[in-house]
Each structure stands twice: as structure tokens, then as C-alpha cells.
N, C-alpha and C positions, 0 to 999 in steps of 0.2 A: 396544380396536380389533381387531380380525382381523390377521392377519398375512398378505402377500400373498406365497407360494409363491415359490421359485424367482427370488427379489427379492433383491439383494445388502443387508444387511443391517449396521447401520454402529452397535457399540453406543456405551453410556457408559462412559468410563474414571472409573473414584473411587478417587482417588490410583493409578490405573495398572491397575486390577484391572476387566475389562470386565464391562458389568453392561445385561442386556437389558431394557428397559421393556417394561410393555404399553402402555403410550401410542408412538405410533410418528407422524413427520412423513413424508410421501414427496414426492419430489422427481423431478421429470419429465425426462425427454429437451428440449432445448429446442426441439426442431424438430418431434419428433413428438409432442409433449405426453404418451407414455406411460410409467407411473412407472418413474424408472430404477433409482433407490438408495431405500430407506428407513431411517431415522434415530430410533434409542431416543431419547425425547425427556425430558429432565431438567425436573421440574417444582421449583418454586419452594421447597417446602416438602423436597424432595431435597437443593436446593443448599444450602438455609441449614442441614441436619443436618451436610453434610459437611463445612463452612466452619466448623462449630464447632473442628474440629482443624484446625488450621493448622500445628500445631507438630512434627507428624510426618513431614510432607516436607519441611519446612524441615530437620529434623535429620538425615534422611537423605542431603540436598546436605553439608550443613555436615562431615561426614566426609570429603569428598572436598577434596584441594587445588587452589586455580584453575588450577595444572598441569595438572592429571587432568583437570579438567573440559574444560579449552581443547582436549587432547589427544584426547577423549571424542568432542567437537564435529567435530576435525578428520575421527577416523574415520566420522561419521557423517555428512560429506559425501557420501565415497563411494557408502557403502552407502546413502542418500537416491536417488543418480543410477542404481545400478547392479543392486540386490539387487530379490528378490523377498523381500517385506514381508507379514507379516499383516494384512488388511484386514478385521476382523469373524470372521466365521467361515471366510471364504476368505481368499486370498492376492491379493497385485498384485504387477506385473511393473511396471517401470517406462514401458514402453509403454504397459500397462491404465491406469495413472494417466493418461496423457497423453489417449488416449482418454475416459478416463471424466471428466475434468475436463473436457473440450472438449465431452461431450454434456451435461452439466447446465449450463455456463456459456455455451457458445457459442465460446467461444476457440480459433482455428485453433489445431492442434497443431503449427505452427512458433512461435508464440508460449508457448504452453506450455513447448516445449524450454527457449526463452532466457529464461523465469521458473527453470527447474529449473536451469541454471546461475549465475543471479545468485543461489540460494539453497545452491545447491553453494560459491559462491564466500564468499558470507557466513560459510558452516561452515568451511571451509578456512584461512579467511584470520582465523579468531578471534581468534587473538594479536592480530594489529595492531587490529582492531574494538576488543579491550577495551582495549589501548595508547591510542587515541584517546578512549574514553569516560573512560577513567580519568587521563588525560594521562599514563600511563607509571608510575604509582602502582605501587612493587615489590610483587611479587605478597603476600611475607610479610604486608605491612602488610594487605594484604584475609585473610589466611587467620588471623593472631593478635587481628587487628584496631587493634594499634597499630602502630607501627615507624618510623623515621626521621623523629621529630620530629612524624608524624602518625598520628590514629586515625579510625578509620570506623566507624559502626553502621549497622544496614538498619533503614529506614525501616517495611519490613512484614514478612511472612512470607510473602507468597504475592503473586504478579501477575497476576489478573484482568483478562483480553484479550476484548472483544467487536469479532469479526473480521467480514470484509465477505467480500462474494463477487467482486466486480468482477476483482481479478488474486492471484493468487497469491504475487508478488514479495513483496508486505507482508510476509509472514512471516518474511522476512529482519531485519524489526526486531524480534521479540521473541526471537528464538533466543537473543543475548548474555546476557538474563536469568539462563539455565541456568548460563553459565560463572561468573556473578555470584553463585552459590549461593544463587537466589530462585525457589520452585517457580512453575509455572506452572498457570494456572484457565484454561484457554482454553471460549469459546464460539464454534464457529463459523459462518462464514455458511451457511445454509439450501443454496445453490448452490454451495458450494465448501467441504464439509466434506472431501474428498482430501487437501489438503498438510497440514492442522496434524494429520490421522491419522498422515501415512507421515513426518511429521517424527517425532512420537513414536517411533514404531515404530525409524526410523533410529539416533534418541539411545537408547532401551533397548538393542540389539543393540551398537550401539557402549560398551556399559558403564553406562549411565546408572540410576542407582535408578529403576524403574517409580514409584513412591511420588510422585517429584517431579513427574508430570503427570496433572491431570485434564481431562477433557474432556467438556463438557457439550451437547450438540446443545442448544437450546433458544428459546423464545419471548422477545419483548422483554421481559418481566416476567421471564425469567430471567436475561438479560443483565444488566439492572439490576439482579437482586440480587446478581450475582458483582460488580461494580462496587462496592455498598453494603458487600459483607462483608469484599472483600479491600483490606489496608491501602494498597496502588496499585495502578491501573489504566488502562487503554488502550481507547480506544473509536474505532471506525472509522465514519464513514459522512456522509452528506449536513450540510448546516446543520441541517433538522430535528430529526434522529434526533438528534444531537451537542450540541445547545443548551442542554439540562437541565445537561449536566455542565463548562460552559464556564467557569466558577467555582469549579469543584470543585478545589481543588490539589492532591488527591489520584489525579485523573485526568487523563493526557495525551492531549488530543485531537485527531483526525487525522483532519480533516474537509478538506473544499476546499482545495487549496494556492494556486490563483489567480498560478500562476507566471509568469515572462514573458521576453521577449526585449526588451531595451533598447538601442537604436542611438544613439549618442550624434552630436553636432552633428561632429565630425570624422572620422567613417565613414560618415556617411549618405550621400554619395554613390557609395562602393563599397558599398551592400546589397548588390549582385549577388553577393559574395565571399562570402558569408554567408549565401545562399539554403539550403545544404544544412542547416548548421545550426538554422534557423528549424524547415524540415522536419522533421527528427529528432527538435527539442522538441518539435514541436504533436503528431508522429505516431506517434510510436515506442509499444509493446506496446498499439496501436489508442486511444492515447487516455486510456487508462481509468486511469494515472496521479494522482495529487496532483503530481508532478514533471513532467507533460506542462506545456509554455506554453500559456497560456489566451490570450494578447495578444502582439502586438509593437508596441511602441511607439518611435518615431520623431519626429526633427523636421520632415522631409519625405519627399515621395517614396511618402506612405501609399498612393495610388493603383497605383503601378508596383507596390511591395512586394506588394501584396493580390492584383492579377491574377497574378504570378507565381506566391504561395504556390497559388491557386487553380487554376490548370492543372496545377501538380506534383502536388498533392492528389487531383484529381480521376482520375489513374492507377489510385488505391487504390480496389479495387474489390470487390464480395462476391464470394467464391470456396468452392469447396467446403473443410472443416475437414481435411482431408490435403492441401488444395493445398500444397506446397512454396514457393508465390508469396503465399499467404495473408497478409495484414496487417490486414483490417479485422475485426473481433468481432461478429457480430450481438444481439440483445438477448435473454436468457433469456425475458422478458418484453415482447413485442410490445407492449404497452399502454404501458409505459412508454417507448418509445421515440417513439409516437407522440404522446403527451403531451410528451416537450421540444422533439418539432418541432413542435409548436404555442406551445409558450411562445417558441421563440426568431422562429415570424411572428409571432406576438404582438407582441414588442418591435418588432420591423422595422416597425409601423404609425405608431410613434414618430420623427417626422422627424431625418433625421442620421444613417442607416443604410444601406446597399444589401449585400445578399445576394451579393457576388462569383462565388459559385460557382455560383449557378444558371445563367451561362452556360455552365458547361462539365458540368455534369453534368444539365441540363435542371430541369424545375421542382418535383419529387419531391424529396424528402431524405429521407423515410422509403419505403423501399420493401421486399420482400418477395421473396423471391430462393428457391426449390427450400423452402418452408415456416419460414425462417429470416427475420427482421426485423432489416434495417439502418438504421441512421444513417449518409447518406454524408457524406464531410467537408464542413464547412462553412468557410468564409472571411468574415468580415463586414468590410467599412471601416466605421468609425463614429466619431464626434465623441468627446473626450474626458470629457462629461457626459451621453454616450448608455447607457440600461442594458444594452447589449450589450458596452460597455466592459471590464468585469470580472465577466464571467461564466465558468462553469466546467462543462463538459458532460463526461459518459461518451462521448466518442468524438471523433474530430480534428475538433475545433471551436477557433476562434481568429479574434480580432478585431484590425485593425490600425488602431494609433490614432495620427494625427500631432498631438503635441502641443510646446510649444517646450521644449528643455531645461531652461530656468530655473524649471520647474513640477516637474521630478523633482528627487526620489523623492516627495516628500508626492501628486504625483496617482497613483501607483500603486496607493495603499491597501496593504492587508498582502500581502506575498506570502512564500510559501514560500521559491520559489529564483528568481533574478534573475541572466538569462544577460547582462553589461553588453559591448556590442561599442564600446570606447571605450578611449582613450590618454591622453583628458583626466584629468589630474592631480587638477584640484579637483574635479570631476563626480565620481572615484572614488571621492575622499575622503569627499564627499557622501554616495556610496552606502554605506559602508563605516561611516558615523556614524550611518545610519537606522536606528531598531529597528522600520521597517518591513519591512527587506529579511531575510529569515531564511539560508539558502545563496547566497553571492553566488559567480558565476564572471566574471572578468575575462578577456577573448578568446573565441575562437570554441569553446566547450563547449556542447554540447548543456546541454539543462536537465536531464535526465534521467541524465546521466552524474555518477555516485558514485565518491567513494575511499573503502573500506574504514578507514581510520583516523580518519577525521570521522564524527563524529554525523551522522546524515540529518536528524533533525526531533526536535528539542530533546536531550537527553543522557540516555540512560537510567540510567547511573550517578548521576545528580545525581536524578532520580525516587527510584531504589531504595534510596540511601545519602545519609546525612548527615556531614558532620565536626563531630568535636567535640574541644573544647581538652583537651589532654593531658599530662600531667605525671608521672613516676616516681621517686621519691627511689633 
């Protein structure tokens, strides 16, 4: 395939060594559709051949203590945020990173910068992150493999990750693997190759061994090969793309979160006090995160809540990428936005639901502004058994469902995050005891608000390490 001149090229990284492939994939600017960047493409054979040797990267990291790797992560935080770093044959300033990521994903500059701060915080707070994941196991236990009556061994020599293109914030989830001495094998999203490459370069400049990082832009077959060949994996995507890995214990699946705000009987009549929390839970990061609330469940006042949410969210409108007030991301592929809108309209034909937002935004949900395609925020009021009661989409969308508290949490279904607005002790206990609820917030805490000393989704340490019985005479 011929190389397009004057186009930024991002290479493969094979154990930290740049490699330019003859096969490239070209990613367009989301608005102009002209080629913006090209990526060297790794085929299955190259990936399979490289992953025959996973011992070398593991040995490179094993030479460092846990404390040293945490210190490297902390240094990398400021480097990632502030330094000019290699980007293929060129360099990339922080501002160029913002503009380039926005160009291929459509994410407004304001949201890119917020995600940068999230990644910075994850690296800077790595000591707290590791303490939360390991439950404060002493570092010498991790370094020696035993101590204090404990012993742990790695389940794998590398962590393979198939990454998404929807939001750069998800990259904060894999960075602790480096501090836990597990090398990374990354397949970036085709529209978002920027963040993982920049993170790798920041860690290397901070003192990390380059061999600990492999970066393989690839097609679906290449991503599947990474997950098959690595002893442990993570995959991000929708239900369809992650279904094949759902029952593979080696692979941690990060699909839709179906996160929720739940209002208890005791707080339902004061729902207006919590409107800001509901809006933030639904609309933060343009609704692109698995921790965004996709529904609000209440024992009464569903209609009033839906109207208030629709009115507030109608103020989130398409703006230029560099507008400091931009809060809504367009879709890099306008066809995806159109299909999502048609799916919602199709479900609205089923009795028991109404698009409350239609009277605030106008009839059209899918709109084109200055060459970019947007889905305008949508609030639907529906019954508990309606198809839209538990759906998730990559824009500010939520259903408002009226349901007796006695049917909760069973009626919620699987939920990554639940913010429970209730002081009812028995109801709180039911939520605490439920295996349907992942992260649980009591009180007015947006579903997207996290603390670095607690695992986000699953426990990466438990995924990468196993405890053994150990005795020494």
C-alpha cells in the first residue's frame, strides 16, 4: 500500500521498538473525511510471532521494585500532561494531542482536556490505586513473591488489551498493570491511537523499560489474536463485539455499564434536590462512558423528573470543537449516529414510552452541524418492562422508570454503578447484598465520580495475580 506523503504516521511498537509496516490503515478527520493520520497495521502473523516471547518484557519489568515503578508512574503523569513527546517520526505537544484526538474522534477540546486530567490523576495517585487494588499488601510481598504470611504469583507474563475509540479516559484503567510488573500489549482503537501511544512515550521518558510496551494497530482478527495469546486480557466494546469473550475467565470484559440513579421512597418527594446529580450522571463526558447513568429509577414523579431532565439537557447543544462551552461530542461515523437514532425510534413504537426530549429539542434527534453529525440529548419516560428501560448509547441518553421500591434491586438488572438516593437502611442493605450492583454510591454522588483507592470495574490485581498457600521452615 502506498504511503500518503505529509500525513502523520504512527508505527507499531514491538517491545518498544518502532516498526513501520507496508500495510497501513488511514483514519480520517471526523468532519472533513480527509485522511488525517495513518497507522502501521500489524497482521496476525506478526502479532503471533512477537508474542512467542513474552518472557523478555516480563524480565525487563521484574528488575524494578514496585516502589520504583510507582515513582515512574508519578513522573509520567506530568510528562504526559506537559511535555512534547515522540509521535511516530514527529513529535506531539499536549495541545497538538488535544487537537489531533478531537480531529479523529470528534470529542470537543474541553472534554479531551478533562480526560487528560483523569489520566494524570490515575498516574499521579498510583500509590493509592495500587493500595486499593492490593488491599495494602506490603510492597516487599509483591517484589519477593512472599512475606507477612502471604504469597502471590502472576497469572500471566503480559496483559493484552483491545482498546476503544469512544473516550480517552478508559486508558487510566490499564496503567496500574505497569506498576504491578505486568507488560502491556495494546491494540488501540482506530479513531483513538493517540492516548495509548502518548502514555507509552511518557512512561518511557519517566524511566520505564521500552520492552514493557507493545502497540499493535490491527483489525479485529489482530485484536482477537492478542487476547488469545496473552495469558490475561481486557476488551472494551459493545455487547456484540465483547460477547465472544464473556465466558473466558482470562479476559476482563468492559462492555456497556447500564449504570443507574435510584431514588428511594424516602427521597422521592425531594427529587428536585438531586437534579444536578442526575444531569451530571447522564451527561458528563458527553455520555460516552460506561459509568454514565443510562436510567433513573424512582417510585413516583417519573413524569416530572423526565421533564426536568429533558429541559436541562436541551441546553447541551452542538458547538465548535474549540468552544470552551462544548459538552456534546459528534460521531466520527455519522452512519452510526443515524442507526442509533432509528433504533430508539423503533423502540418508541412499542407502547409504554415517550420521548420527553422531543418537545424541547424538536423532532430531529440526529442532526448535522458544520459537517459533523450529533445525537441530541434524549430523555425517555417508560414502563419498567419497556425495551428502553435498560438501554445504553454513546450520547446523553437516559430512561426514567417508575417502579415500586419493593421490586428493587432485582428489576434493575446488571448495573456497573448505582447511585442510591435513600437513607432507608433496609433498602440500602438490599443494594449492598445484591450481586447485580457493581460500584455502589450512597448519597448525591454522580455515577461517574470515582476514588482512586477503589477498583473501578473488577480488580486488576486479582485479574493479574493469584494467591498461593505458602510456608517456609
